[in-house]
N, C-alpha and C positions, 0 to 999 in steps of 0.2 A: 787306304788299304791297297796293297799291290794287286795288279790285275793278274789273272791266270792266263791271259793271252799275251803272247810274245811274237814279234815278227820273225818269220822264217828267213832263211838265208836268201831265198828267192824274192823276198819282199812281200809275199802273201802271208796273211795271218794264219796261225795254227794254234791248236789248243795245247798248252803246256801240260795241263792235267791229263789229257788223253795220251799225250806222248809218254808221260811218266807211267801211266797205267800199262801201256803196251810194253814199255821197257821192263816193268816189273814182271810181266808175264814171260818175257824172253829170259830174264834172269832165273826165274823159278823153273822154267822148262829146261834150262841148261844145267841147273844145279845138280850135283851128284847125290845130294841128300836134302831133306826138308830144312828150311832156314827159319831163324828167328826174325822177329820184326826188326830188331837192332841190326842184324846182319843184312837184311834187305834194304833198310833205310841207308845203311852205309854204302851198299852197292849202288843204290840210286843217287846217292849224294844229297839226300834231303833229310830234314828233321823227322824224328820218329812220328810226330803228330801228323805230318803230311803223308807219310807212308801208311799210317793207320787208316786215314780217311780213304786213300786210294784202295787199300786192301778190302775195306768194308764193302765198297761198291763192287769190286771184283767177286767177293764172296757171295753177294746177293745174286749174281748171275752164274754161280757155280764154276767160275773160271779159276778160283783159288779155293783151297780147302785147308783145314788144319788137322794135324794128327793128334793123338791122344795127349801129347805133351804141349800142344798149342803151337807147334811149328808149322810153317807154311809150305805148301807144295801146289803144283799145278792141279787144277780140278777137272772133273769129268766134262764140264761144259766146253773145254777146249777140244775134246775129242768130237763133240757134236759139230763144232765149227769146222774142224778139219775135214769132216766127211763131205762138206759142201765145196771144198776146194778142188777144182778140176774133177768133179765127180765122175763124169763120163770117162775121162782118161784113167782114173783109178780103177773103175770097174772093168774097163777093157784090158788093163795091164795086169791085174792081179793073177789071172790064170797063167799068163806067160811068165811072170816073175817067179811063180811057184815052180813051174816046169824048169826054168833056167837054173834056179837055185839048186834044185835037186839033181839035175842032169850034170851041171858043171861043178857042183859041190862048192859053190861060191855064193856070197851074199849078192843078191840082185836087187836093183832099185830103179825107180824113175826119178829123174832130175828135171826140174823146170828152171827157167830163167825169169827172174822178176825185174829184169832190166837193171839190176844192181849186181846180184850174186847168183850162183848156181845153188838151188835149194832142193834137198831131197824131199820128194812128195810121199812116196810109199816104198817100203822095203820088205824083202822076204829073205830069211836066212835058211840054209839047207837043213833038212832033217837028217838025223843019224850021221852027221859029219863031225870031224874032229874040231880043232880050234878054227873058228871063222871070225871074220871081221864084222863088228857091229856097225851099222850105218843107220842112225836113228832118223826118222822123219823130222823135218825141220832143220837138219844139219845144213849149214851153208858154208860155202867157200867161194873165192873169187872165180868168176867165169874164165879168167885167163889162166887157170891152173886145173889140170886134170882132164881125163878123156871125156867125161860128160859135157864139160864146157866146150871142148873142141868139137864134139859131135853136134851140139846145138848150133854153134857158129857155122859149121859146115853146111847146115840146112838153109842158110841165108846167103844170098849173093853179097859180094863186097859192097855193092851199091845199097842194098837193103840194110846191111850192117851199118854203113855210114849214116843212114837216116835214123836208125834206131839207137845207135850208140856213137854219136859224133865225137871224134877225137880219140876213140879207143881203137887200138890196132886190131887188124884182122890177121890172125896168126897164120904163118906159113903151114903149120900142121893142119889147119882147117882146110886149106886148099887141097892138101894130100888126102884128107879124110873125105872130102867131097868126091874125089875120084874113086877111093877104095870102098866107101860106103860105111866105114867105121873108123874110130879113133883109138889110139893107144897112148897111155902115159905111164911113166915110172917115176916114183919119188917126187911127184909134183905137189901133192897135197899133204901126204904123210910119208916120211922117210921109210923106205923099205916096202911100200905098198904100190901095187900096180893096178891099173884099171883099163877096161876096154868098154867103149860105148858106141852106140849107133843112134842116129837121129830119128825122131818121130815127128812127122809133120801133122799138126793138129789143125783141122779146119777152123779158120777164123781166129786162131790164137797163135802166140809165139811157139816156135818149135820146142820140143822136149827131147829127152834122151833116155834110152834104156841102157843100163850099164851094170857091170859086175866089178867087184874089187877082190883082190886076193894078195897073199904074200908069196905063195909058191904054187905052181901048177906044172904038170907035165904036158898040158895042152899048148898048142901053138897059137899065136895071136890070130892067125888067119882062120883057124877052126872056131875060136871063140867069136871072132868078128862075124863070120858067116852065120853062126847060131843067133847072135844078137840081131843081125839084119833080118833074119826070118821072123824073129819075135816082133821086131818093129813093124814089119809088113803086116803081120796078123793084127796087131793093135790098130794100125792105120785103117785096115779094112773094116774093123769093128766100129771105128769112129765116123765112117762115111755115111 
C-alpha cells in the first residue's frame, strides 16, 4: 500500500495528506462559488475517493461545510482560526483601518510577510463610497510587487533582508521608502490599480504594512503617505 508520506524538496519528511487538506482549503477559500466534490478533486489532482476522505475530516472540524445542494465551501471554523493570526496586530489595526477607509474613501488593509508572499491579514472598505476595490483577507501576491511589499522590505536593513531572504533582491524602491517613510506603486499587482503603504514594526515579529488601494483619487501621494505613517505610528504604540 503506498505511503501517505513523501519526501519534501528539502529532504525532510512531510505529510502529503495534510498538504492536500490545506490545499483544499486554499482552493475553496479562493473559489467564487461553492464547488462539487468532482470539481475539487480535479483542482487537487486526486481521485474523488481521496478528496472525499480529506473533506470528511475538514468537515468534522467545521473547516468545510456544504450548502443545500451538497456543494462545498469554506466553513466557519476558518474564521475562528483566522482570529488567532497576529491577534494583537489585528486588534490594534482595526480602528485605524476603519478611520483610514472612511477618511480617504479607499479600501485599507494590513499586509504581512510569511517569508514567501505578501498576505492580506485584515481589510476595511469605506462606508457610503462609490465603487471601491475589494481586498479580501488571505489574498496573497509576491512581496516583490506592490507598495505593501516595498513598505515591509523598507523596515528591514539590507543586511537583515539578506539573512531573512537570501538571494532575493532588495528593491531600490525600498531604499527610497525607508527615507520617505512610505511606499507607492502603480500597476504592479493589478493593472490600473495604485497603492500606498507604510511599514509597521511589530515587536518580536517580522514587519507588516498598512496600505490603501485605489483606482483614482484627487489626493496626492504625500498626503496619503503621511496619513498612513500616522496610522502606523498609532498601531506601533498600541503594540508596545
